RONU-956312 format. One line per field, with one value per residue (C-alpha): residue in one letter; x, y, z. Coordinates in steps of 0.5 Angstrom, whole numbers, plus 500, padded with zeros to 3 digits. Layout:
BEGIN
residuo: [A, ...]
X: [X, ...]
Y: [Y, ...]
Z: [Z, ...]
This chain:
BEGIN
residuo: [M, D, S, K, P, K, K, R, G, A, M, E, N, G, D, T, G, E, D, S, V, L, A, T, L, I, G, N, G, D, D, L, G, P, L, V, R, H, A, F, E, M, G, R, L, E, A, L, V, H, Q, L, K, H, I, L, K, K, K, E, A, E, I, E, E, L, C, K, T, H, Y, E, E, F, I, L, A, V, D, E, L, R, G, V, L, V, D, A, E, E, L, K, S, D, L, S, S, D, N, F, K, L, Q, E, V, G, S, A, L, L, V, K, L, E, E, L, L, E, S, F, S, I, K, K, N, V, A, E, A, I, N, M, S, K, I, C, I, E, V, L, E, L, C, V, K, C, N, T, H, L, S, E, G, Q, F, F, L, A, L, K, T, V, D, L, I, D, T, N, Y, L, Q, N, I, P, V, N, T, I, K, I, M, I, G, K, N, I, P, I, I, K, A, H, I, E, K, K, V, T, A, D, F, N, E, W, L, L, H, I, R, S, S, A, K, D, I, G, Q, T, A, I, G, H, A, A, S, V, R, Q, R, D, E, E, M, L, E, R, Q, R, K, A, E, E, L, N, V, S, G, L, G, D, V, V, Y, S, L, D, V, E, E, V, D, E, D, S, V, L, K, F, D, L, T, P, L, Y, R, A, S, H, I, H, S, F, L, G, I, Q, E, Q, F, R, R, Y, Y, Y, K, N, G, L, L, Q, L, N, S, D, L, Q, I, S, S, S, Q, P, F, V, E, S, Y, Q, A, Y, L, A, Q, I, A, G, Y, F, I, V, E, D, R, V, L, R, T, S, G, G, L, L, S, A, D, Q, V, E, T, M, W, E, T, T, V, A, K, V, V, S, V, L, E, E, Q, F, S, H, M, D, S, A, T, H, L, L, L, V, K, D, Y, I, A, L, L, G, V, T, L, R, Q, Y, G, Y, E, V, S, S, I, L, E, V, L, D, N, S, R, D, K, Y, H, E, L, L, F, E, E, C, R, Q, Q, I, S, N, V, L, S, N, D, S, Y, N, M, M, V, M, N, K, D, S, D, Y, E, N, N, V, L, A, F, H, L, Q, T, S, D, V, M, P, A, F, P, Y, I, A, P, F, S, S, M, V, P, D, C, C, R, I, V, R, S, F, I, K, S, S, V, D, Y, L, S, F, G, V, N, S, N, F, Y, D, A, A, R, K, Y, L, D, K, L, L, I, D, V, L, N, E, V, V, V, T, T, V, Q, S, D, G, I, A, E, T, Q, A, M, Q, I, A, E, N, I, P, F, L, E, R, S, C, D, F, F, L, Q, H, A, A, H, L, C, G, I, P, V, R, S, V, E, R, P, Q, A, S, L, T, A, K, V, V, F, K, T, S, R, H, A, A, Y, L, A, V, V, N, S, V, N, S, K, L, D, N, F, L, A, L, T, E, N, I, N, W, T, A, E, E, I, S, E, N, N, S, E, Y, M, N, E, V, V, F, C, L, D, T, V, F, S, T, A, L, R, I, L, P, L, D, A, L, Y, T, V, G, C, G, A, L, E, H, I, S, N, S, I, V, A, A, F, L, S, D, S, V, K, R, F, N, A, N, A, V, M, V, I, N, Q, D, L, Q, K, L, E, S, F, A, D, E, R, F, H, S, T, G, L, S, E, V, Y, K, E, G, S, F, R, S, S, L, I, E, A, R, Q, L, I, N, L, L, S, S, S, Q, P, D, N, F, A, D, L, V, I, R, E, K, S, Y, N, A, L, D, C, K, K, V, A, S, I, V, E, K, F, K, D, S, A, D, G, I, F, G, S, L, S, T, R, N, T, K, T, S, S, R, K, K, S, M, D, M, L, K, K, R, L, K, D, F, N]
X: [354, 353, 359, 358, 358, 365, 368, 365, 368, 375, 375, 373, 379, 383, 384, 387, 386, 392, 390, 384, 387, 392, 387, 383, 389, 389, 382, 382, 388, 392, 400, 403, 409, 409, 407, 412, 417, 414, 415, 422, 424, 420, 424, 417, 418, 416, 410, 408, 409, 405, 399, 400, 400, 394, 391, 392, 389, 383, 383, 383, 378, 374, 376, 374, 367, 366, 368, 363, 358, 360, 364, 365, 366, 371, 374, 375, 377, 382, 385, 385, 388, 393, 396, 395, 400, 404, 404, 405, 411, 414, 412, 415, 421, 421, 419, 425, 430, 428, 428, 435, 437, 434, 437, 443, 442, 439, 445, 450, 445, 444, 452, 452, 447, 450, 456, 452, 449, 455, 458, 452, 454, 461, 459, 455, 460, 465, 460, 459, 466, 468, 463, 465, 472, 470, 467, 473, 478, 473, 473, 481, 482, 478, 482, 489, 486, 484, 491, 494, 490, 492, 499, 499, 495, 489, 484, 478, 478, 480, 475, 470, 473, 472, 465, 464, 466, 462, 455, 456, 460, 461, 454, 456, 463, 462, 468, 466, 474, 475, 468, 470, 477, 474, 469, 473, 478, 473, 472, 480, 481, 476, 479, 486, 484, 480, 487, 491, 487, 486, 493, 494, 489, 493, 499, 496, 493, 499, 502, 497, 497, 504, 503, 498, 503, 506, 498, 497, 503, 502, 494, 496, 502, 497, 493, 499, 500, 493, 493, 499, 497, 490, 494, 498, 492, 489, 495, 495, 487, 488, 494, 490, 484, 488, 491, 484, 482, 488, 486, 493, 489, 484, 487, 483, 484, 482, 482, 484, 481, 485, 480, 485, 482, 484, 484, 489, 494, 493, 495, 494, 492, 486, 486, 488, 482, 477, 479, 479, 472, 470, 472, 469, 462, 463, 464, 458, 462, 462, 459, 465, 470, 466, 467, 474, 476, 472, 475, 482, 481, 479, 485, 489, 486, 487, 495, 495, 492, 497, 502, 509, 512, 519, 519, 517, 510, 513, 518, 512, 506, 507, 507, 502, 497, 499, 498, 491, 489, 492, 488, 481, 483, 484, 477, 474, 476, 474, 467, 466, 468, 468, 461, 459, 465, 464, 458, 457, 456, 462, 466, 463, 464, 471, 471, 468, 473, 479, 476, 475, 482, 486, 482, 484, 492, 492, 489, 494, 500, 498, 498, 505, 508, 512, 514, 510, 514, 512, 505, 504, 507, 503, 497, 499, 499, 492, 489, 492, 489, 482, 483, 485, 479, 474, 475, 473, 467, 469, 467, 473, 470, 472, 479, 479, 476, 482, 486, 481, 481, 489, 490, 490, 496, 499, 499, 501, 508, 509, 508, 514, 518, 517, 518, 525, 526, 524, 528, 534, 533, 533, 538, 543, 541, 546, 540, 544, 540, 540, 545, 542, 547, 543, 536, 535, 537, 531, 526, 528, 528, 523, 519, 518, 514, 511, 515, 517, 515, 516, 514, 520, 526, 532, 539, 544, 547, 540, 540, 533, 530, 530, 535, 535, 530, 524, 525, 528, 521, 517, 520, 518, 511, 511, 513, 508, 502, 505, 505, 499, 495, 498, 495, 489, 487, 484, 480, 473, 472, 473, 473, 479, 481, 478, 482, 488, 487, 485, 492, 496, 493, 495, 502, 503, 500, 502, 509, 512, 509, 510, 518, 519, 516, 520, 526, 525, 524, 529, 535, 540, 538, 542, 538, 541, 538, 531, 531, 532, 527, 522, 523, 522, 515, 512, 515, 512, 505, 506, 507, 501, 497, 502, 501, 494, 494, 499, 494, 488, 492, 494, 487, 484, 481, 480, 485, 480, 476, 482, 483, 477, 479, 475, 478, 485, 489, 488, 495, 496, 493, 497, 503, 502, 501, 507, 511, 509, 511, 518, 519, 517, 523, 527, 526, 527, 533, 536, 533, 537, 543, 542, 541, 549, 550, 545, 547, 553, 548, 550, 557, 554, 556, 549, 551, 557, 559, 561, 558, 562, 562, 563, 557, 557, 561, 554, 551, 557, 556, 548, 548, 554, 549, 543, 547, 549, 542, 539, 544, 543, 535, 535, 539, 534, 527, 522, 521, 515, 519, 525, 520, 518, 524, 527, 521, 522, 529, 529, 523, 526, 532, 527, 524, 532, 533, 527, 528, 535, 532, 528, 533, 534, 542, 540, 539, 540, 541, 543, 541, 549, 547, 541, 544, 549, 543, 540, 546, 546, 539, 540, 545, 541, 535, 540, 542, 534, 532, 538, 536, 529, 531, 536, 533, 527, 522, 520, 517, 513, 511, 510, 507, 511, 519, 523, 524, 517, 519, 524, 518, 518, 525, 525, 519, 522, 529, 525, 521, 527, 531, 525, 525, 518, 517, 511, 507, 507, 501, 497, 493, 493, 500, 501, 497, 500, 508, 508, 503, 508, 510, 507, 505, 507, 514, 515, 514, 519, 524, 523, 524, 531, 532, 537, 541, 546, 546, 551, 549, 541, 541, 548, 551, 545, 546, 550, 547, 541, 534, 532, 536, 532, 525, 526, 528, 522, 518, 521, 519, 512, 512, 514, 509, 503, 505, 505, 498, 496, 498]
Y: [200, 203, 202, 206, 213, 211, 209, 215, 219, 216, 218, 225, 225, 224, 216, 214, 207, 205, 206, 203, 196, 197, 198, 192, 188, 190, 189, 182, 180, 179, 178, 185, 182, 182, 189, 191, 187, 191, 197, 196, 194, 200, 205, 207, 205, 212, 212, 205, 209, 215, 210, 206, 213, 215, 208, 209, 216, 213, 208, 212, 216, 210, 208, 215, 214, 208, 210, 215, 210, 205, 207, 201, 198, 203, 202, 195, 197, 202, 197, 192, 198, 199, 192, 193, 199, 195, 190, 196, 198, 192, 191, 197, 196, 189, 193, 198, 192, 188, 194, 195, 188, 189, 195, 192, 186, 190, 195, 189, 186, 192, 193, 186, 187, 194, 189, 184, 189, 192, 185, 183, 190, 188, 181, 183, 188, 183, 178, 183, 185, 177, 177, 183, 180, 173, 177, 181, 175, 171, 177, 178, 171, 171, 177, 173, 167, 172, 175, 168, 166, 172, 171, 163, 166, 162, 168, 164, 162, 169, 171, 167, 169, 177, 175, 171, 177, 182, 178, 175, 179, 186, 189, 185, 188, 192, 196, 201, 202, 195, 195, 202, 200, 192, 195, 200, 194, 189, 193, 194, 187, 185, 189, 187, 180, 181, 185, 179, 174, 178, 179, 171, 170, 175, 171, 164, 167, 169, 162, 158, 162, 161, 154, 153, 152, 146, 144, 144, 140, 135, 133, 134, 129, 124, 125, 122, 117, 114, 115, 111, 106, 106, 105, 099, 096, 097, 095, 088, 087, 088, 083, 079, 079, 078, 072, 070, 071, 068, 061, 061, 060, 062, 068, 071, 079, 083, 090, 092, 099, 103, 108, 114, 120, 126, 130, 125, 126, 133, 136, 143, 147, 151, 152, 159, 160, 156, 160, 167, 165, 163, 169, 174, 170, 170, 177, 178, 180, 174, 177, 182, 177, 173, 179, 181, 173, 173, 180, 177, 171, 175, 179, 173, 170, 176, 175, 168, 169, 174, 170, 172, 176, 175, 167, 163, 160, 153, 154, 157, 153, 148, 153, 157, 152, 148, 155, 155, 148, 149, 155, 152, 146, 150, 154, 147, 145, 152, 151, 144, 145, 152, 153, 158, 162, 161, 160, 156, 161, 165, 159, 158, 166, 165, 159, 162, 168, 163, 159, 165, 167, 160, 159, 166, 165, 158, 160, 165, 161, 155, 160, 162, 155, 152, 146, 140, 137, 143, 143, 136, 137, 143, 139, 133, 138, 141, 134, 132, 139, 137, 131, 134, 139, 135, 131, 137, 138, 144, 144, 143, 142, 149, 148, 141, 144, 149, 142, 139, 146, 146, 139, 141, 145, 140, 135, 140, 142, 134, 133, 138, 135, 128, 131, 134, 127, 123, 128, 127, 119, 119, 124, 119, 113, 109, 106, 099, 093, 092, 087, 083, 079, 077, 076, 082, 086, 082, 083, 091, 092, 087, 083, 090, 093, 086, 087, 080, 076, 069, 067, 063, 066, 067, 065, 070, 074, 076, 081, 085, 087, 094, 099, 102, 108, 103, 101, 108, 111, 106, 108, 116, 114, 109, 115, 120, 115, 115, 123, 123, 119, 122, 129, 126, 122, 125, 130, 132, 126, 119, 116, 119, 113, 116, 122, 118, 114, 121, 124, 118, 117, 124, 123, 117, 121, 128, 127, 120, 119, 126, 126, 119, 121, 128, 125, 119, 125, 129, 131, 129, 122, 116, 110, 105, 110, 111, 103, 102, 107, 104, 097, 100, 103, 096, 095, 102, 100, 093, 097, 101, 095, 095, 102, 102, 096, 100, 106, 102, 099, 106, 108, 102, 099, 092, 090, 085, 091, 094, 088, 088, 090, 096, 099, 100, 106, 110, 111, 104, 106, 112, 108, 103, 109, 112, 105, 106, 113, 111, 106, 112, 116, 110, 110, 118, 117, 112, 116, 122, 118, 114, 122, 123, 117, 118, 126, 123, 121, 128, 126, 121, 122, 123, 123, 118, 115, 109, 104, 102, 095, 097, 100, 107, 109, 111, 105, 101, 106, 105, 098, 098, 103, 099, 092, 096, 098, 091, 088, 093, 093, 085, 085, 090, 090, 085, 082, 086, 093, 090, 090, 097, 100, 096, 097, 105, 105, 102, 106, 112, 110, 108, 115, 118, 115, 118, 125, 124, 124, 130, 134, 141, 139, 134, 137, 131, 124, 118, 111, 110, 113, 109, 102, 105, 106, 100, 096, 100, 098, 091, 090, 094, 089, 083, 086, 086, 079, 076, 080, 079, 071, 071, 075, 070, 075, 071, 066, 072, 076, 070, 075, 081, 083, 088, 089, 091, 098, 099, 099, 106, 106, 099, 101, 108, 104, 099, 104, 108, 101, 099, 098, 101, 106, 109, 103, 107, 111, 105, 104, 097, 096, 102, 099, 092, 094, 102, 102, 105, 111, 118, 120, 128, 125, 121, 126, 131, 125, 123, 131, 130, 123, 126, 121, 122, 118, 113, 113, 112, 104, 104, 099, 094, 094, 096, 102, 099, 100, 098, 104, 108, 105, 106, 113, 114, 110, 115, 121, 118, 117, 125, 127, 123, 125, 132, 130, 127, 132]
Z: [839, 833, 829, 823, 826, 829, 822, 819, 825, 824, 817, 818, 823, 817, 817, 811, 808, 811, 818, 817, 814, 820, 825, 822, 823, 830, 831, 828, 832, 826, 826, 824, 823, 815, 816, 820, 816, 810, 813, 814, 808, 805, 810, 813, 820, 822, 818, 821, 828, 827, 824, 831, 835, 831, 832, 839, 839, 836, 841, 847, 844, 843, 850, 853, 849, 851, 858, 859, 856, 860, 866, 870, 864, 862, 869, 868, 860, 863, 868, 862, 858, 863, 862, 855, 856, 859, 854, 849, 852, 852, 845, 843, 847, 843, 837, 838, 839, 833, 829, 831, 830, 823, 821, 823, 819, 813, 812, 812, 807, 803, 802, 800, 795, 792, 791, 788, 783, 782, 780, 776, 772, 771, 769, 764, 762, 761, 758, 753, 752, 751, 746, 742, 743, 740, 734, 733, 733, 729, 724, 724, 724, 717, 715, 717, 713, 707, 707, 707, 701, 697, 699, 697, 691, 693, 690, 690, 697, 699, 695, 699, 706, 704, 702, 708, 712, 708, 709, 716, 720, 717, 720, 727, 728, 735, 734, 730, 728, 725, 722, 718, 716, 714, 710, 706, 705, 702, 695, 695, 696, 691, 686, 687, 686, 680, 678, 680, 677, 670, 670, 671, 666, 661, 662, 661, 655, 652, 654, 651, 644, 644, 645, 640, 634, 639, 640, 633, 631, 636, 634, 626, 628, 631, 625, 621, 625, 625, 617, 617, 621, 617, 611, 613, 615, 609, 605, 609, 608, 601, 600, 604, 600, 594, 597, 598, 591, 588, 592, 596, 602, 607, 610, 616, 617, 623, 623, 630, 631, 638, 640, 642, 646, 643, 650, 653, 647, 647, 654, 656, 662, 662, 670, 670, 665, 669, 675, 672, 669, 676, 680, 675, 676, 684, 683, 678, 672, 669, 662, 662, 662, 657, 652, 654, 653, 646, 644, 646, 642, 636, 636, 637, 631, 627, 628, 627, 620, 618, 613, 614, 609, 611, 610, 604, 604, 603, 610, 614, 612, 617, 623, 620, 619, 626, 630, 627, 629, 636, 636, 635, 639, 645, 643, 642, 649, 652, 649, 652, 659, 661, 662, 657, 657, 649, 645, 639, 635, 637, 635, 629, 627, 629, 624, 618, 618, 619, 613, 608, 610, 609, 603, 600, 602, 600, 593, 592, 595, 590, 584, 586, 587, 581, 584, 585, 591, 595, 593, 595, 602, 603, 600, 605, 611, 609, 608, 616, 618, 615, 618, 625, 626, 623, 629, 633, 629, 625, 617, 613, 606, 604, 605, 602, 596, 595, 594, 589, 585, 585, 583, 575, 577, 581, 576, 570, 575, 576, 568, 567, 572, 569, 562, 564, 567, 561, 557, 561, 561, 554, 553, 557, 554, 550, 546, 547, 550, 557, 560, 566, 570, 576, 578, 582, 576, 572, 578, 579, 571, 568, 573, 577, 571, 568, 562, 562, 555, 559, 565, 565, 569, 564, 564, 566, 563, 560, 554, 554, 548, 550, 553, 560, 558, 559, 566, 567, 564, 568, 575, 573, 571, 577, 581, 578, 580, 587, 587, 584, 588, 594, 592, 590, 596, 603, 599, 598, 594, 596, 590, 586, 582, 575, 576, 578, 571, 567, 570, 568, 561, 560, 562, 558, 552, 553, 556, 555, 549, 546, 549, 546, 539, 539, 540, 535, 530, 532, 526, 531, 532, 529, 525, 531, 536, 533, 532, 539, 541, 536, 539, 547, 545, 545, 552, 554, 551, 555, 562, 561, 564, 570, 571, 571, 576, 581, 581, 582, 588, 591, 590, 594, 588, 586, 581, 578, 576, 572, 568, 564, 556, 557, 562, 559, 558, 551, 552, 549, 543, 542, 543, 538, 533, 536, 534, 527, 528, 530, 524, 520, 524, 523, 515, 515, 518, 514, 508, 510, 511, 504, 501, 502, 498, 493, 492, 488, 482, 480, 478, 473, 466, 463, 456, 456, 450, 453, 458, 464, 466, 473, 478, 480, 486, 489, 489, 492, 498, 498, 498, 504, 508, 506, 509, 515, 516, 515, 520, 525, 524, 524, 531, 534, 530, 529, 522, 521, 523, 519, 513, 514, 514, 508, 504, 506, 504, 498, 496, 498, 493, 487, 488, 488, 482, 478, 482, 479, 472, 473, 477, 474, 473, 468, 462, 457, 458, 453, 453, 456, 462, 462, 462, 467, 472, 470, 472, 479, 479, 478, 483, 488, 486, 488, 494, 496, 494, 498, 504, 503, 503, 509, 514, 513, 511, 505, 510, 513, 507, 502, 497, 498, 497, 498, 490, 489, 493, 487, 482, 480, 478, 475, 471, 468, 466, 463, 459, 457, 455, 451, 444, 443, 448, 445, 448, 454, 451, 451, 457, 457, 457, 462, 467, 466, 465, 467, 473, 478, 473, 473, 466, 468, 470, 464, 460, 463, 463, 456, 454, 456, 453, 447, 443, 438, 431, 434, 441, 442, 443, 440, 445, 444, 436, 431, 426, 422, 421, 428, 431, 427, 429, 436, 435, 432, 437, 443, 438, 438, 445, 447, 442, 445, 452, 450, 447, 453, 458]
């Protein structure tokens, strides 16, 4: 039997591919269970039945064909088919039963499946809801955390929380309302934080600016303490070195330097600044904050640099300078610790502006100051300001140069103050030799200024050869040296000893010496006072070495370097000259007093007919005055000064006697008047010789005498008493006997010599030819003097 035609016929009858498969399976005797199960699962049971029926018809047709061809076989097949049909019916019944059971079971399962799918959907929605809830909860927790940080003022933590929400959560928030609400509040929160931080920063800025003065005062006070400690160490070191030099022992001196951290001394809080800078940096507006800080700093600095007009500078300079110091100490800390908030160029610019302003203010204020004490106080504070700010790297040389430029004015003010003090000392001095009753007085007034004349401690009470003016002036000079060195120290130049020495010399010469000389030459000074001042001057000269050593000691210069002769002060030479001037002043004072008595020469009877046996009244007064002067001078002055004063006074008397003959009030005199004056002169000469020997001057001045100071008057009287006065015209005789006389004076005097016939030389002899010859000699002298002139 050919199978191909059958297959074609089957396809032509509308067989489908599924029918072929089913037919093949049936033909192969394969198990149809899976196919049936699949049909049930796919809900195609009717299609399966239809296919089975179709296959059945096909098989019936095939069977019929076969039956025709193979009848017998067909009969047999029919019989077999009948058996198959019975089996088919049974199978159909079984299938129907199984289908019912399957439908019954499948329906329950389908319900369960639908429930399961619905559960899966609910589970998925719940999971998504839980995830969304978790995200929302986390975001809300961060929001609560942010609010907590904001309420506690922890703005940086709040800002980090906001940034975390914005970066990691905002785009993933499933609830659109929450997302929009949070997204809208994030910039508001950032703006609030910026505003709040800026407000806190402004409050801190106001506080730190108001605290700058205290910061500056603390720093300057610390610098003052360090300076004091250094000075004490140097003082101990100098003393130790002096002991070593003097051989008093081996002294080991160690200089312990205590390192002090300035930042630990100056404690001020920059936390608000750091916080504001960090937050602005986090917000991405760091440059804006830098500009804001710098601008506010400039405004504050300009305000600090304005000098107060309602308060004198001497009362406000500490607050003014301390404010500036505090400002730049803070700026230095900000520059070093704020991570670039300020640049070095900005700080340098502010400092240059400050230096220019401070220099201008100081120059103007110094020009108006009239007190050396005030100027010194300001200078000292400025020097400490320089030391303080130099430790922070600021260049202060321009400010310190103002101090050097003002040192001349400072010393001029100091000179005037010392001049007034010295003048007061001299005006209040009793000009009596100082009496010291105990060793402390001796130490304070003599040893303290190296005024001792012996290394042996004297017995007390001790009478010093000088008056209280000497130690009092020494104290003034010593105080001046301290004030001068205080001003010159801690300046631009470290070697200021030469300047201190120059100003010391100027004080001694232009102030002390000038006041002393002016006082001793004043009209109201008594000869006793002038003598004591003259005796005081050598002690002032002696004290110059002490002053120089004291200045060197304060300047830190080895004392041995100023002990050389070439290092001495010019004032020593000036005092020597002033001592001589003082002696001349004493002489002038004595002469002025003598003039009161010598004026009585006008009462002399220049044309007396008789010679008085007694000395003139004026001469008695002169001798008494000289006796008083010599007694006082011998007690106060050394012998050389006594000799100078005595010679000066006697020479003045001699000149006065000669001047009396030349006076216009004396129109004429006779020999009797000459003899009276000769008696007076002899008494004076006797007094002079006695004092010259009794005072011991004869042992010192072996070739001199007081009498020599009266030489002009003596030679004039000798000439007028001479029997041959015309010998004056002879050069040899004049040089030998009348060398002290001036020809012009003699000519004027002899012109006044008018003697009566019984008067000229009448007291020496009776009228005779000798009288006539002397008269002729006098007339001849007058004639020859006229020719000589």
